[in-house]
C-alpha positions as CSV (number, residue, x, y, z in Angstrom):
1,M,0.2,-21.6,36.8
2,K,-1.0,-18.1,36.1
3,A,-3.3,-15.5,37.4
4,K,-4.3,-12.2,35.6
5,L,-5.1,-8.8,37.3
6,A,-6.0,-5.8,35.2
7,A,-6.1,-2.1,36.3
8,A,-7.2,0.4,34.0
9,L,-5.3,3.7,33.9
10,L,-6.7,5.7,31.1
11,T,-9.8,5.1,29.2
12,A,-11.4,7.0,26.5
13,G,-15.2,6.5,26.4
14,P,-17.3,5.4,23.3
15,M,-18.4,7.4,20.4
16,L,-22.5,6.9,20.5
17,A,-23.9,9.9,21.0
18,G,-24.1,13.4,19.5
19,D,-23.7,15.1,16.3
20,P,-20.4,14.7,14.5
21,Q,-17.7,17.1,14.8
22,S,-14.1,17.7,13.8
23,L,-10.9,16.0,15.2
24,T,-7.5,16.5,14.4
25,L,-4.9,13.7,14.3
26,R,-1.2,14.3,13.5
27,T,1.2,11.1,12.5
28,T,4.7,11.8,13.4
29,L,7.9,9.9,12.2
30,R,10.8,10.7,14.4
31,A,14.7,9.4,13.7
32,E,17.2,9.4,16.2
33,S,20.7,7.7,17.1
34,V,20.7,6.2,20.4
35,R,24.0,5.5,22.4
36,L,24.1,1.9,24.4
37,P,26.9,0.7,26.7
38,G,29.9,-0.1,25.3
39,N,29.9,2.8,22.8
40,E,27.2,1.2,20.7
41,S,25.0,3.0,18.1
42,M,21.5,2.3,17.4
43,G,19.4,4.2,14.8
44,L,15.8,4.4,16.6
45,I,12.7,4.9,14.5
46,G,9.3,6.2,16.0
47,L,5.6,6.6,14.6
48,S,2.7,7.7,16.5
49,T,-0.8,9.1,15.7
50,T,-1.9,11.3,18.3
51,A,-5.4,13.2,18.7
52,Q,-5.4,17.0,19.5
53,F,-7.6,18.4,22.3
54,G,-6.9,22.0,22.7
55,G,-3.4,22.4,22.9
56,F,-3.1,19.0,24.6
57,Y,-2.4,15.8,22.5
58,L,-2.7,11.7,23.4
59,G,-2.5,8.5,21.3
60,P,-0.4,5.1,20.5
61,G,3.4,5.2,19.6
62,L,5.8,2.5,18.6
63,Y,9.8,3.0,18.3
64,G,11.7,0.2,16.7
65,A,15.7,-0.2,15.5
66,A,16.4,0.6,12.3
67,R,20.4,0.7,12.3
68,G,23.0,-0.9,14.0
69,E,23.0,-4.6,15.6
70,R,19.5,-4.7,17.5
71,G,17.0,-5.3,14.6
72,G,14.3,-6.9,16.2
73,L,14.2,-4.5,19.2
74,F,10.6,-3.0,19.7
75,T,8.5,-0.9,22.1
76,F,4.8,0.1,22.0
77,G,2.9,2.3,24.1
78,V,1.0,5.6,24.6
79,E,2.5,9.4,23.9
80,G,1.2,12.6,24.8
81,G,1.8,16.1,25.5
82,Y,1.3,19.9,24.9
83,R,1.9,22.0,21.7
84,A,1.8,25.6,21.4
85,R,2.5,28.7,19.2
86,P,4.8,30.9,21.4
87,F,4.9,33.3,18.3
88,P,1.7,33.7,16.5
89,S,2.7,35.7,13.9
90,L,5.3,32.7,13.1
91,P,4.6,29.4,11.7
92,L,6.6,27.9,14.4
93,E,5.2,25.0,17.4
94,A,6.7,24.5,20.5
95,D,6.1,21.0,21.5
96,A,6.8,19.0,25.0
97,G,5.9,15.5,25.3
98,L,6.5,11.9,27.0
99,F,6.4,8.5,25.5
100,I,5.7,5.3,27.9
101,G,5.9,2.0,26.6
102,G,7.4,-1.3,27.2
103,G,9.0,-3.9,24.8
104,G,12.7,-4.8,23.9
105,G,14.1,-7.6,21.8
106,A,17.6,-8.4,20.2
107,A,19.3,-8.7,23.4
108,A,19.4,-5.3,24.2
109,P,19.9,-4.5,27.8
110,Q,16.5,-3.1,28.3
111,G,16.2,-4.6,31.5
112,G,12.4,-5.6,32.2
113,G,11.1,-3.6,29.0
114,L,10.0,-0.2,30.5
115,M,10.7,2.7,28.0
116,L,10.6,6.3,29.0
117,R,10.9,9.0,26.3
118,P,10.4,12.7,27.5
119,H,11.1,15.2,24.5
120,A,11.0,19.0,24.1
121,G,11.5,20.6,20.3
122,L,10.5,23.3,17.7
123,A,8.8,22.5,14.0
124,L,8.2,24.3,11.2
125,A,4.4,24.4,10.3
126,L,4.0,24.1,6.4
127,G,0.5,23.6,5.7
128,R,-0.5,20.5,7.2
129,F,3.0,19.2,7.1
130,R,5.3,19.7,10.1
131,L,9.6,19.6,10.1
132,G,11.1,19.6,13.6
133,A,13.8,19.3,15.5
134,E,13.8,17.8,19.4
135,L,16.2,16.7,22.2
136,S,15.1,13.6,24.0
137,E,16.0,11.0,26.1
138,V,15.8,7.5,25.4
139,R,15.3,5.5,29.1
140,F,15.1,2.4,30.1
141,P,14.8,2.6,33.8
142,N,15.2,-1.2,35.1
143,G,17.7,-1.7,32.2
144,D,21.2,-0.2,30.9
145,I,19.8,2.1,28.2
146,S,19.7,5.7,29.0
147,S,20.7,8.2,26.2
148,T,20.3,11.7,25.4
149,E,20.4,12.9,21.8
150,A,19.1,15.0,19.2
151,A,16.0,14.1,16.6
152,I,14.2,14.6,13.7
153,S,10.4,14.7,13.1
154,L,8.4,15.2,10.1
155,A,4.5,15.1,11.0
156,F,1.5,15.2,8.6
157,T,-2.0,16.3,9.8
158,A,-5.4,15.3,9.0
159,D,-9.3,16.3,10.3
160,R,-11.5,13.2,11.0
161,L,-15.3,13.3,12.2
162,W,-16.3,11.7,15.4
163,A,-19.2,12.1,17.4
164,P,-18.2,12.3,21.1
165,E,-20.7,11.2,24.1
166,W,-20.8,14.8,25.3
167,G,-22.2,16.2,21.7
168,G,-20.8,18.9,19.7
169,G,-21.5,19.6,16.4
170,F,-20.0,19.6,12.6
171,T,-21.5,21.8,9.6
172,G,-18.8,22.2,7.6
173,A,-18.1,20.3,4.1
174,S,-17.1,17.1,4.0
175,R,-16.0,14.1,1.6
176,W,-16.1,10.2,1.9
177,E,-12.6,8.4,1.5
178,G,-12.0,4.6,1.2
179,R,-10.4,2.5,3.8
180,S,-10.0,-1.3,4.4
181,F,-9.1,-3.6,7.1
182,A,-7.3,-7.3,6.4
183,V,-6.3,-9.9,8.2
184,D,-3.2,-11.3,6.5
185,A,-1.0,-14.7,6.3
186,M,2.5,-14.9,4.6
187,K,4.7,-17.6,4.0
188,V,8.6,-16.3,3.8
189,E,10.6,-18.6,1.9
190,P,14.7,-17.1,2.5
191,F,16.9,-17.5,-0.5
192,A,19.9,-20.2,0.2
193,S,22.3,-17.0,1.0
194,A,20.0,-15.7,3.9
195,R,21.6,-16.6,7.5
196,T,20.3,-16.3,10.8
197,R,22.5,-14.4,13.7
198,S,23.8,-17.8,14.7
199,G,25.3,-18.2,11.4
200,T,23.1,-21.2,9.8
201,S,21.0,-21.3,7.0
202,Q,17.5,-19.4,7.8
203,P,14.8,-21.4,7.7
204,G,11.5,-20.4,6.4
205,F,8.3,-19.4,8.7
206,D,4.9,-18.1,8.7
207,L,3.5,-14.8,9.5
208,A,0.1,-13.6,10.7
209,G,-1.1,-9.7,11.1
210,F,-3.3,-7.5,9.6
211,S,-3.4,-4.2,7.8
212,F,-4.8,-0.9,7.3
213,T,-5.2,0.6,4.1
214,S,-6.4,4.4,3.0
215,N,-7.0,5.3,-0.6
216,L,-5.6,8.3,-2.2
217,A,-6.0,10.0,-5.5
218,G,-7.0,8.1,-8.7
219,P,-6.1,4.3,-8.2
220,F,-3.3,4.9,-5.4
221,F,-3.5,3.7,-1.7
222,R,-1.5,3.7,1.2
223,F,-1.3,0.9,3.8
224,A,0.5,-0.1,7.1
225,S,0.6,-3.4,8.4
226,A,1.9,-5.5,11.6
227,S,2.7,-9.3,12.0
228,G,4.7,-11.6,13.7
229,A,5.8,-15.4,13.8
230,A,2.9,-17.6,13.8
231,R,4.7,-21.0,12.7
232,G,8.3,-22.0,11.7
233,D,11.7,-22.3,13.7
234,S,12.0,-18.1,14.0
235,P,9.5,-17.8,17.3
236,G,9.8,-13.8,18.3
237,Y,10.3,-12.6,14.9
238,A,7.7,-9.4,14.3
239,Q,7.6,-6.9,11.4
240,A,5.9,-3.3,10.9
241,L,5.7,-2.4,7.3
242,G,4.0,1.2,5.6
243,G,4.0,2.2,2.2
244,L,2.2,3.0,-1.3
245,G,-0.1,0.9,-3.5
246,L,-1.2,1.0,-7.1
247,R,-4.9,-0.7,-7.5
248,A,-5.8,-1.7,-11.6
249,M,-9.1,-3.1,-12.3
250,L,-8.4,-5.9,-14.6
251,L,-12.0,-7.9,-15.5
252,G,-15.1,-8.0,-13.5
253,P,-14.6,-8.4,-10.2
254,L,-10.5,-8.9,-10.4
255,D,-8.0,-6.1,-9.4
256,L,-4.4,-5.9,-9.7
257,E,-2.9,-4.4,-6.7
258,L,1.1,-3.4,-6.2
259,R,2.7,-2.4,-2.8
260,A,6.0,-1.1,-2.1
261,G,7.0,-0.6,1.2
262,A,9.5,-0.1,4.0
263,G,9.5,-0.7,7.7
264,L,11.0,-2.3,10.5
265,G,11.8,-6.1,11.8
266,G,13.6,-8.5,13.4
267,G,13.8,-11.1,16.3
268,G,13.6,-14.7,16.3
269,D,17.0,-15.0,14.8
270,V,16.7,-13.5,11.9
271,D,19.6,-11.6,10.6
272,T,17.9,-8.4,9.5
273,G,21.2,-6.4,10.9
274,G,19.9,-2.8,12.4
275,G,16.2,-3.8,11.4
276,F,15.1,-1.9,8.5
277,L,13.3,-3.7,5.5
278,L,12.4,-3.1,2.4
279,S,9.0,-5.2,0.7
280,G,7.3,-5.3,-2.8
281,E,4.2,-7.1,-3.8
282,A,1.9,-8.3,-6.6
283,A,-1.2,-9.6,-5.5
284,L,-4.5,-10.5,-7.8
285,A,-7.5,-9.3,-5.7
286,A,-11.3,-10.5,-5.9
287,H,-14.3,-8.2,-4.7
288,W,-17.6,-8.6,-3.7
289,R,-19.6,-5.9,-2.2
290,S,-17.7,-4.9,0.7
291,W,-15.5,-7.9,0.8
292,Q,-12.1,-8.9,-0.9
293,A,-10.0,-11.8,-1.2
294,S,-6.3,-11.6,-2.6
295,A,-3.2,-14.0,-3.0
296,G,0.2,-12.1,-3.6
297,V,3.8,-12.7,-4.2
298,G,6.5,-10.8,-3.6
299,L,10.2,-10.0,-2.0
300,L,11.3,-9.0,1.4
301,Q,14.7,-8.0,2.0
302,A,16.8,-6.6,5.3
303,P,19.8,-3.9,3.4
304,G,21.4,-4.2,6.6
305,G,21.5,-8.0,7.1
306,S,21.3,-11.1,5.2
307,L,17.4,-11.9,5.0
308,K,16.3,-11.9,1.5
309,S,13.2,-13.7,0.3
310,R,10.2,-14.4,-1.5
311,T,6.8,-13.9,0.4
312,Y,3.4,-15.9,-0.6
313,S,0.6,-14.3,0.9
314,I,-2.9,-14.2,1.3
315,R,-5.4,-11.3,2.6
316,V,-9.1,-11.4,3.7
317,T,-10.2,-7.5,3.2
318,R,-13.1,-5.7,4.7
319,R,-13.9,-2.1,2.6
320,F,-15.6,0.8,4.2
321,A,-16.0,4.4,3.9
322,I,-15.7,7.3,6.5
323,P,-16.6,10.8,5.9
324,T,-13.6,13.5,6.6
325,P,-14.0,17.2,6.9
326,W,-13.0,18.3,3.5
327,P,-13.1,22.0,2.1
328,G,-15.9,22.1,-0.9
329,G,-17.2,18.9,-0.1
330,G,-20.6,17.9,0.3
331,T,-23.0,18.3,3.1
332,L,-22.9,15.4,5.6
333,D,-26.7,14.9,5.9
334,A,-26.9,10.5,6.1
335,F,-24.4,8.5,8.2
336,D,-24.1,5.6,10.6
337,L,-22.1,5.8,14.1
338,A,-19.5,3.2,14.6
339,A,-18.9,3.1,18.6
340,W,-15.4,2.6,19.7
341,R,-13.8,2.6,22.9
342,V,-10.0,2.7,23.5
343,G,-8.0,2.5,26.7
344,S,-4.7,1.7,28.1
345,G,-3.6,0.2,31.3
346,L,-1.8,-2.3,33.1
347,V,-1.9,-5.8,33.3
348,V,0.3,-8.2,35.8
349,Y,0.6,-11.8,35.3
350,R,1.7,-13.3,38.6
351,K,3.1,-16.8,38.9
352,T,4.2,-16.5,35.6
353,Q,6.5,-20.0,34.2
354,R,9.6,-18.8,32.5
355,Q,11.5,-21.0,29.8
356,G,14.8,-22.2,31.8
357,G,13.9,-19.9,34.8
358,A,11.7,-19.9,38.0
359,A,8.2,-18.6,37.7
360,G,7.9,-14.9,38.7
361,T,5.7,-11.9,38.1
362,M,5.6,-9.8,34.8
363,Q,3.8,-6.3,34.1
364,M,2.6,-5.6,31.1
365,M,1.2,-2.3,29.4
366,T,-1.9,-2.8,27.5
367,L,-3.0,-0.7,24.5
368,R,-7.0,-1.9,23.6
369,A,-9.6,-0.7,20.7
370,D,-13.1,-2.0,20.9
371,R,-15.7,-1.9,18.3
372,D,-19.4,-2.5,18.8
373,L,-20.8,-4.5,16.1
374,N,-24.8,-5.2,17.5
375,R,-26.6,-7.2,20.1
376,G,-23.8,-6.6,22.9
377,F,-21.1,-8.4,20.4
378,Y,-17.9,-6.7,20.2
379,L,-14.4,-7.0,17.8
380,S,-11.4,-5.9,20.2
381,A,-7.8,-5.5,19.5
382,E,-5.3,-5.5,22.2
383,G,-1.3,-5.4,22.7
384,E,0.8,-6.2,25.7
385,P,4.4,-4.8,25.7
386,Q,6.5,-5.9,28.7
387,A,7.1,-3.1,30.9
388,R,8.9,-5.2,33.9
389,C,10.0,-8.7,34.8
390,R,10.9,-10.1,38.0
């Protein structure tokens, strides 16, 4: 038996009214080495996308193991903080912030899963890029991980248009950029040399997930994907990948897509070593209006582990375009508003039956995004990383 109690902690309203205005988004990649009990070292990679509100920022973040023996450890949560330029004449930014998330995996001593990561640092501003150094603390309060270390960061800023409920306006030049959202399914067939962490032959498994793409100059695009085990003997496996792609027109509605990516993955007794993954794929895509279907074949490998496999994927994609501020672009004179609502909160599962144990209580963070469709219907995506279990 399971009872559920949800409490909203943070909510941002839907973007329904007012004229479009510019909003700065920053995507930050971080790398650091965390010390675990027993003098074990674990490489940790972080990725966050935050929205800037004056000097304050807020947005979702993801951290995962990339080096060592804990491939498959993931935490997902919210990151916020404050940025300022202490010396306006110098291209330096000071930053202090906090990540709050939940997760775990790979038999790491994370306790209930709650992760806190306060940080402070400086970054060198190079146009839209930021190169920085930080002092951070990675701590799992109800576990045995507590580590203070230096981190390096690389960030990229971009402006987007939105129409907040409280109004505002945007009168500058803009351009339209191509985007897409896809639902993915992938079959993973390991080579004979692949072994599980237990030492047995690695069986095949199926993944299900989603991906986003953003068009770049010419035929190039960038992508990000997340997927988890949906069938097979590797329950608990998950991966997150990102990279670059090339799209070439073949004949009529047919395109050839090539992708090369890197990311993090593990769990389900799959031997990904420290968790770092490399991937490549070639796919044949057929498009009709704003929809696209594709089938591809590729390779997935964990350089630090024994996983090496062929992959077979299918993907159903919805393509669209959004306006973004751009110097030298045109005037934004016609557009449709897309209503979104994003938020975070706490979900409590009571009397939850656990495998091999008594029923207990689980506390989960929740990150949710709703996209209004029409006539009262909406499409929702939600993640619930574990923050506490007792």
